VEXZAZA-774068 format. One record per residue (C-alpha): residue in three letters; x, y, z. Coordinates in steps of 0.001 Angstrom, whole numbers, plus 500000, padded with zeros to 6 digits. Each point is the difference from the previous one (the first is absolute). Layout:
NUZA  rest  east  north  up
NUZA  ala  X  Y  Z
...
END
This chain:
NUZA  rest  east  north  up
NUZA  unk  591761  642563  787685
NUZA  unk  496391  500873  500170
NUZA  unk  498638  499555  503807
NUZA  unk  496594  498517  500656
NUZA  unk  498439  502710  502204
NUZA  unk  496603  497982  501059
NUZA  unk  498394  496699  499681
NUZA  unk  496247  500840  499629
NUZA  unk  498250  497174  498022
NUZA  unk  497803  497675  501898
NUZA  unk  499967  496324  500595
NUZA  unk  496900  499196  498028
NUZA  unk  501636  499505  496687
NUZA  unk  502597  497470  501410
NUZA  unk  497274  498215  501649
NUZA  unk  497895  499857  496579
NUZA  unk  503025  498754  498153
NUZA  unk  501256  497355  502347
NUZA  unk  498010  497013  499562
NUZA  unk  526066  489542  522848
NUZA  unk  501373  502799  498570
NUZA  unk  503037  502260  500501
NUZA  unk  498608  503565  499860
NUZA  unk  501898  502623  497824
NUZA  unk  499215  503072  502038
NUZA  unk  499795  502927  497253
NUZA  unk  496646  501108  501498
NUZA  unk  500312  500899  503748
NUZA  unk  496476  499134  501185
NUZA  unk  499409  496732  501737
NUZA  unk  497184  498133  498648
NUZA  unk  499895  497755  503035
NUZA  unk  497922  502875  501576
NUZA  unk  496709  498845  498453
NUZA  unk  497822  498305  502447
NUZA  unk  498328  496744  499265
NUZA  unk  496712  501362  501281
NUZA  unk  497281  500631  497708
NUZA  unk  499406  498902  496462
NUZA  unk  503006  499735  497281
NUZA  unk  500675  503189  498115
NUZA  unk  502737  499317  497758
NUZA  unk  500456  498866  496317
NUZA  unk  502771  498250  497919
NUZA  unk  501467  501078  496482
NUZA  unk  501876  497247  498504
NUZA  unk  502367  500587  497055
NUZA  unk  500109  496918  497662
NUZA  unk  503196  499504  498182
NUZA  unk  502833  499117  502368
NUZA  unk  497628  499731  502855
NUZA  unk  497517  497191  499175
NUZA  unk  501527  498891  496735
NUZA  unk  503331  499908  497854
NUZA  unk  498572  500158  496377
NUZA  unk  497719  497204  499996
NUZA  unk  501178  498029  502965
NUZA  unk  498422  500449  503473
NUZA  unk  502396  500986  502875
NUZA  unk  499274  497204  502510
NUZA  unk  499471  502223  503070
NUZA  unk  497015  501675  497905
NUZA  unk  497460  496884  500198
NUZA  unk  500339  499396  503652
NUZA  unk  499864  503872  500590
NUZA  unk  496559  500034  498400
NUZA  unk  498481  496933  501377
NUZA  unk  500634  501755  503507
NUZA  unk  498297  503313  498443
NUZA  unk  496454  498122  499323
NUZA  unk  497760  498191  502203
NUZA  unk  498623  496693  499808
NUZA  unk  497467  501359  497466
NUZA  unk  502585  501598  497733
NUZA  unk  499004  503478  501271
NUZA  unk  502826  502451  500543
NUZA  unk  500598  501065  503712
NUZA  unk  501294  503679  498920
NUZA  unk  499656  501917  496834
NUZA  unk  502478  498933  497511
NUZA  unk  501001  501872  496736
NUZA  unk  502674  498844  497484
NUZA  unk  501745  503180  498616
NUZA  unk  502205  499151  497124
NUZA  unk  501923  502079  497340
NUZA  unk  499072  497364  497375
NUZA  unk  497535  501280  497522
NUZA  unk  499880  497624  496946
NUZA  unk  496642  498177  500848
NUZA  unk  496535  500360  501337
NUZA  unk  499381  500221  503957
NUZA  unk  497673  496727  499338
NUZA  unk  502881  498206  498530
NUZA  unk  502567  501002  502809
NUZA  unk  497477  498972  502499
NUZA  unk  499446  496778  498461
NUZA  unk  503730  499198  499979
NUZA  unk  500489  500916  503409
NUZA  unk  497089  497915  501230
NUZA  unk  501571  496996  498362
NUZA  unk  503493  500663  501323
NUZA  unk  499072  500753  503708
NUZA  unk  497037  497734  500118
NUZA  unk  497758  502526  501465
NUZA  unk  497247  502137  498200
NUZA  unk  501319  503081  498893
NUZA  unk  497435  502295  498209
NUZA  unk  500579  502949  497542
NUZA  unk  499124  502417  502559
NUZA  unk  502886  498994  501906
NUZA  unk  502539  500576  497157
NUZA  unk  501526  503373  499068
NUZA  unk  501855  500157  496939
NUZA  unk  502565  502869  499245
NUZA  unk  497335  501595  497457
NUZA  unk  497024  499634  502391
NUZA  unk  500002  503654  501110
NUZA  unk  499592  501126  496433
NUZA  unk  496166  499285  500595
NUZA  unk  500327  503355  501943
NUZA  unk  501626  502065  497198
NUZA  unk  496678  500540  498144
NUZA  unk  501075  503104  498267
NUZA  unk  501964  497764  497554
NUZA  unk  497292  497342  499641
NUZA  unk  498395  501644  496667
NUZA  unk  503446  500736  498488
NUZA  unk  501448  498188  497205
NUZA  unk  502769  497949  501838
NUZA  unk  503060  497980  498674
NUZA  unk  500603  497033  502407
NUZA  unk  503154  498221  500279
NUZA  unk  500857  496982  501650
NUZA  unk  499361  496268  499708
NUZA  unk  497214  497584  500527
NUZA  unk  496075  501346  499588
NUZA  unk  500821  503439  500020
NUZA  unk  497281  501220  498216
NUZA  unk  497367  498055  502093
NUZA  unk  501843  501275  503216
NUZA  unk  499737  503612  498917
NUZA  unk  496457  499645  499086
NUZA  unk  499114  498302  503233
NUZA  unk  501636  503079  501902
NUZA  unk  497583  502377  498146
NUZA  unk  501868  501277  496806
NUZA  unk  497734  500023  496951
NUZA  unk  502403  500612  497175
NUZA  unk  503047  497762  500001
NUZA  unk  502521  499538  497525
NUZA  unk  502699  497084  500506
NUZA  unk  503641  500148  498481
NUZA  unk  498974  496978  497481
NUZA  unk  497294  502251  498926
NUZA  unk  502078  502897  499531
NUZA  unk  502679  497933  497972
NUZA  unk  497006  498586  497605
NUZA  unk  499002  503632  499536
NUZA  unk  503454  501202  499301
NUZA  unk  502111  497191  498926
NUZA  unk  503062  502070  499139
NUZA  unk  500650  500891  503498
NUZA  unk  501299  496637  501205
NUZA  unk  503230  499065  498253
NUZA  unk  502501  498762  502531
NUZA  unk  499297  496360  499254
NUZA  unk  500746  499433  496328
NUZA  unk  497541  497090  499835
NUZA  unk  497156  502038  501285
NUZA  unk  500828  502869  497302
NUZA  unk  497191  500669  497447
NUZA  unk  500258  497867  496938
NUZA  unk  498622  502864  497821
NUZA  unk  502235  502755  499153
NUZA  unk  497722  502718  501467
NUZA  unk  496619  498466  501470
NUZA  unk  497428  502775  500481
NUZA  unk  499259  501001  503613
NUZA  unk  496347  499741  501454
NUZA  unk  498239  502900  501218
NUZA  unk  500480  500259  503716
NUZA  unk  498461  502434  502041
NUZA  unk  502700  501926  502369
NUZA  unk  501206  498532  503392
NUZA  unk  498999  502004  502978
NUZA  unk  502121  498372  502765
NUZA  unk  502024  496949  500665
NUZA  unk  499495  497346  502547
NUZA  unk  502860  497649  501036
NUZA  unk  498912  496941  501722
NUZA  unk  503210  498059  500219
NUZA  unk  503079  498885  498000
NUZA  unk  499153  498748  496689
NUZA  unk  501478  496961  498024
NUZA  unk  501598  501880  497118
NUZA  unk  501646  502985  501873
NUZA  unk  501343  501439  496722
NUZA  unk  496576  500102  498440
NUZA  unk  498150  501721  502993
NUZA  unk  503068  502364  500418
NUZA  unk  499937  501320  496359
NUZA  unk  496283  500075  499732
NUZA  unk  499412  501971  503121
NUZA  unk  502865  502379  499195
NUZA  unk  498362  500563  496708
NUZA  unk  496597  501072  501783
NUZA  unk  501726  502289  502482
NUZA  unk  502044  501657  497126
NUZA  unk  496834  500507  497650
NUZA  unk  497446  501116  502674
NUZA  unk  498044  496710  499529
NUZA  unk  500202  499996  496106
NUZA  unk  502595  497045  499089
NUZA  unk  499815  500457  496442
NUZA  unk  501332  503545  500200
NUZA  unk  503321  501411  500259
NUZA  unk  501531  500229  503230
NUZA  unk  500044  503187  501806
NUZA  unk  502066  500237  503035
NUZA  unk  498995  503610  500712
NUZA  unk  496434  498662  500866
NUZA  unk  500473  500107  503901
NUZA  unk  498975  499158  502547
NUZA  unk  498613  496810  498084
NUZA  unk  496573  498161  500328
NUZA  unk  499251  498385  503302
NUZA  unk  501885  496939  500934
NUZA  unk  498631  497962  502987
NUZA  unk  502354  497054  501126
NUZA  unk  499234  496986  502204
NUZA  unk  502637  497990  501927
NUZA  unk  503602  501777  500773
NUZA  unk  501586  496829  501110
NUZA  unk  503565  499961  498583
NUZA  unk  500324  496389  500891
NUZA  unk  497991  497105  501183
NUZA  unk  500586  496409  501119
NUZA  unk  499049  496811  498272
NUZA  unk  501604  496683  499988
NUZA  unk  503455  501182  498880
NUZA  unk  502532  500571  502756
NUZA  unk  500166  503483  499123
NUZA  unk  497513  502590  499472
NUZA  unk  498294  500718  496431
NUZA  unk  499413  503141  498288
NUZA  unk  496495  501659  500734
NUZA  unk  497954  502758  498471
NUZA  unk  502104  502607  501742
NUZA  unk  503103  498950  497804
NUZA  unk  497550  500554  496941
NUZA  unk  499207  503517  501503
NUZA  unk  503837  500672  500140
NUZA  unk  500482  499212  496387
NUZA  unk  496975  502000  498905
NUZA  unk  501127  503008  502043
NUZA  unk  503508  499683  498750
NUZA  unk  498879  499803  496370
NUZA  unk  497789  502973  500233
NUZA  unk  502605  502312  501591
NUZA  unk  502637  498791  497741
NUZA  unk  498028  500990  496951
NUZA  unk  498086  503155  501331
NUZA  unk  502290  501391  502549
NUZA  unk  496643  499927  502348
NUZA  unk  499290  497981  502928
NUZA  unk  497143  497665  499318
NUZA  unk  497098  500979  502398
NUZA  unk  497448  497703  501650
NUZA  unk  496601  501175  500629
NUZA  unk  499612  497113  502434
NUZA  unk  502287  497334  501421
NUZA  unk  497997  497469  502039
NUZA  unk  500515  496447  501466
NUZA  unk  502414  499863  502995
NUZA  unk  501407  502126  501370
NUZA  unk  497449  502728  499228
NUZA  unk  497708  501051  502659
NUZA  unk  496903  499853  497748
NUZA  unk  500553  496248  500107
NUZA  unk  499789  499536  503389
NUZA  unk  497025  502366  500430
NUZA  unk  498228  497532  497510
NUZA  unk  501197  496946  501818
NUZA  unk  498836  501383  503331
NUZA  unk  496527  500557  498679
NUZA  unk  499967  496091  498885
NUZA  unk  501108  499114  503658
NUZA  unk  497242  502087  501329
NUZA  unk  497379  498432  497641
NUZA  unk  501023  496377  501211
NUZA  unk  499816  501179  503535
NUZA  unk  496359  501078  499425
NUZA  unk  499364  496544  498522
NUZA  unk  501583  498414  502866
NUZA  unk  497427  501832  502276
NUZA  unk  502731  502002  501747
NUZA  unk  498338  502996  501961
NUZA  unk  503046  501910  500409
NUZA  unk  502430  501401  497327
NUZA  unk  503098  498682  498985
NUZA  unk  502736  501972  502025
NUZA  unk  502962  498146  498876
NUZA  unk  501602  498593  496642
NUZA  unk  503098  497841  499761
NUZA  unk  501399  499852  496362
NUZA  unk  502198  496871  499614
NUZA  unk  502591  500180  497028
NUZA  unk  503237  498886  498671
NUZA  unk  501155  503131  498183
NUZA  unk  501302  503039  502122
NUZA  unk  499498  502585  497160
NUZA  unk  496529  498756  499220
NUZA  unk  498272  498416  502792
NUZA  unk  501955  501354  502795
NUZA  unk  500394  503603  498808
NUZA  unk  496257  500045  499104
NUZA  unk  498687  498871  503041
NUZA  unk  502200  502383  502122
NUZA  unk  499073  502812  497523
NUZA  unk  496292  499446  500556
NUZA  unk  500672  499834  503789
NUZA  unk  501429  503337  499703
NUZA  unk  496929  501241  498092
NUZA  unk  497641  498566  502677
NUZA  unk  501818  501853  502584
NUZA  unk  499992  503183  498038
NUZA  unk  496265  499463  499500
NUZA  unk  499322  499641  503622
NUZA  unk  501837  503187  500754
NUZA  unk  498039  501751  497477
NUZA  unk  496719  498799  501173
NUZA  unk  500843  500956  503603
NUZA  unk  500851  503520  498886
NUZA  unk  496916  500144  497973
NUZA  unk  497702  498839  502842
NUZA  unk  501717  502266  502279
NUZA  unk  499352  503117  497728
NUZA  unk  496460  499239  499074
NUZA  unk  498934  498576  503376
NUZA  unk  499470  496642  498672
NUZA  unk  499065  498211  496737
NUZA  unk  501355  497243  497558
NUZA  unk  503144  499592  498049
NUZA  unk  501015  502820  497784
NUZA  unk  502562  500769  497324
NUZA  unk  503707  499430  500919
NUZA  unk  501155  503515  498981
NUZA  unk  503809  500607  500591
NUZA  unk  500203  497244  502653
NUZA  unk  501144  497525  497695
NUZA  unk  501608  502546  497581
NUZA  unk  503317  498115  500478
NUZA  unk  498749  497291  497804
NUZA  unk  500062  500369  496426
NUZA  unk  497120  499543  497554
NUZA  unk  501681  496808  498802
NUZA  unk  500307  498592  503310
NUZA  unk  496393  500539  500795
NUZA  unk  498601  498666  496807
NUZA  unk  500938  502514  497209
NUZA  unk  496744  501574  498838
NUZA  unk  498374  503109  502060
NUZA  unk  496592  498979  501271
NUZA  unk  500730  496374  500636
NUZA  unk  497833  499047  502916
NUZA  unk  500575  499819  503604
NUZA  unk  497707  497541  501450
NUZA  unk  497372  501355  502352
NUZA  unk  499383  498725  503364
NUZA  unk  502521  499107  502741
NUZA  unk  503459  498990  498704
NUZA  unk  502132  497334  501859
NUZA  unk  502210  501053  502619
NUZA  unk  503035  498464  498375
NUZA  unk  501418  497761  497417
NUZA  unk  503064  497832  501138
NUZA  unk  502448  498649  497313
NUZA  unk  501092  496376  500582
NUZA  unk  502972  498534  497658
NUZA  unk  500433  496551  499166
NUZA  unk  503358  498345  498727
NUZA  unk  498541  497737  497421
NUZA  unk  500155  502145  497018
NUZA  unk  501682  503110  498804
NUZA  unk  501566  500793  503277
NUZA  unk  502461  497493  502212
NUZA  unk  501426  500429  502952
NUZA  unk  503564  499916  498302
NUZA  unk  499361  503402  498336
NUZA  unk  501448  503097  501656
NUZA  unk  497722  502915  501313
NUZA  unk  499412  502902  497571
NUZA  unk  502271  502925  500911
NUZA  unk  498517  502854  501778
NUZA  unk  501556  502749  497723
NUZA  unk  498235  499946  496646
NUZA  unk  502857  501059  498177
NUZA  unk  501671  496753  500699
NUZA  unk  497438  497831  498781
NUZA  unk  501290  499458  496427
NUZA  unk  503058  497913  500744
NUZA  unk  501252  496700  498819
NUZA  unk  498667  498384  503291
NUZA  unk  496543  501891  500354
NUZA  unk  497769  501519  497466
NUZA  unk  496752  501799  500531
NUZA  unk  497303  498112  498543
NUZA  unk  497073  502267  500400
NUZA  unk  498429  501882  497204
NUZA  unk  501408  503163  498539
NUZA  unk  497175  502347  501291
NUZA  unk  500040  498388  503790
NUZA  unk  502488  501718  502133
NUZA  unk  502390  497624  501896
NUZA  unk  499218  500305  503857
NUZA  unk  502031  497291  501572
NUZA  unk  497519  499944  502939
NUZA  unk  497307  498783  497620
NUZA  unk  502075  496801  498995
NUZA  unk  500029  498807  503612
NUZA  unk  497448  497529  500954
NUZA  unk  498311  500066  503342
NUZA  unk  500651  496433  500291
NUZA  unk  502064  497280  498080
NUZA  unk  499380  496435  500053
NUZA  unk  501030  496777  497989
NUZA  unk  496690  499274  498217
NUZA  unk  496424  500665  499728
NUZA  unk  498735  497494  502724
NUZA  unk  502490  501896  502387
NUZA  unk  498499  503313  499042
NUZA  unk  496453  499044  500598
NUZA  unk  500833  498215  503323
NUZA  unk  501846  503398  501001
NUZA  unk  497001  501905  499272
NUZA  unk  497530  497981  501923
NUZA  unk  502611  500007  502981
NUZA  unk  500108  503780  499873
NUZA  unk  496228  500183  499960
NUZA  unk  499822  497763  503031
NUZA  unk  497618  497909  497805
NUZA  unk  500071  496126  499834
NUZA  unk  500810  498767  496618
NUZA  unk  498670  496381  500460
END
């Protein structure tokens, strides 16, 4: 796996694009050490599905939680960002939905969808991209900066002979002509589609024809054109008693099909959304921007990520915390070597992290300025995780069993320590109360 050697890109692009608990001590530090003296310097990252809602139903603890998080004028007491792996809508739509459910104002700048970091992947914005998912995927892609977008439906219309699994959708003419279609340069996978067989078939066609689906397959063409995927969640929690298939399940199908046909591994140019580090880099920038709007003079030093999925929310927050510690060590070494100066490239200090875990594409930015000191993970038991589940085994070779299966993405290494939360509580209300208690900051 290619390793990212440095993060050198600045913060300006990001700015221009952005509009009582029972602790589970996997992290040894005690957050109670922080003094109540001085201004607040922490922010909250909330997952949505399984933490605030189950499908379209609000989890009861969430409404009271957010009433406590705003003052009498409706202003947030601390910076809040909603970090979800959902990606089938616009930020504005998700913000309006959350505002209605929580009965507090949520602005689009507080919402981070799985695809939000794609704003930073400017090297792909002028390419002709095929987008897969559901909802307004063309509008979403254009809003992120992509200028030449082709949807699966547009591809079906141009090449009507490709989609034949559903007999009722097969062309009525014996051999309808194909329309001229310029080659596809890259594929963007936003989320699970509605008709999996159609999307799987057409995406494989694009991969095996080097972006020219009206030509014959050529499995020797390897590596294939770039694939960027958002949202690796294998499962997510809706109203049903058991978890539902997520986009991660669709990716497993695509990976398996491609390898079965070609003998090669499907390669991703980027995997974003939780648990990748670039997702948390972006969320941290949104937290900083909110702190500035609140008039905070001091930087945000601590982040608390609240989630229900050990392999997405908890793994991601802990991986980001590991990145933060490595960054601080790298900065200390650089300042000692140069006699001062700002943050620099991480070099070999985080070489143990794979390119995929960091974000996927070399050149993805490391935000400039002072990074937070740490990111702590808080697991709630209202979603994918329940207290009845057994702990993950410490030996990765034992993870695929009838009792417990590793649900992380293929390209993320299994590290049992990263699935263990800093704290475990029953619901989001207890989580927020815990944070304010640890910060010695009154919530009321």
